[in-house]
C-alpha positions, 0 to 999 in steps of 0.5 A: 499499500505504501508503494502505491501511495507513493506512486500516485503522489509522484504523479504516477505516468505523469512525472512532469509534476515535479522538476527534482526529487527534493520537490517531491519530498518537500510535498510529501513533508520530509524535507526541512521548511525553508525560511529565506530572505534576502539571500539567506537560507535557513532550514527549519524543522520537518513540515507536518503541515503537508497534504500527504500526511498519511504517506508521510506517516507510512514512510517515516513509520517504515523507516523507523523499522528499518532504523530499529533493524539495522542497529543490530546487524553489520552494514553490507551496503553503502546505504546501510553504513550511511545510516548506521553512522546517521543513527550514531550521530543524530539519533533514531528519529532524525536518522528515520526521517533522513531514510524517508527523504532518501526513499522518496528521492530514490523513487523519483530517480527510478521513475523518471529514469525508468531504472530498478534499484541496485544497492551498492555493496561494501568492498570487503 
């Protein structure tokens, strides 16, 4: 259900709704709110007032499950290594929102380029 909701939110086959992955993740509400004026950019908190509250909640809940799971195992991919280091630096909840943001951007890139996801394995 989550994948279908994400596919619909990204604009289905008409992917021209968003020009960048950041725009798509901002619409869903998993990027910091931007308060800019006079050339100075200030990033605020993660916006909870998006129109896609259910999708945002599903993405963050799924990301929290992955965060809890990844803490107890060895990283095998570069994404898992990134997530483990982010958990150590920022904590579980911040890492979950960042993972949800990365998921939306990855899905947007896969839909626009027509590719499949390929995880980059760590070299041993």
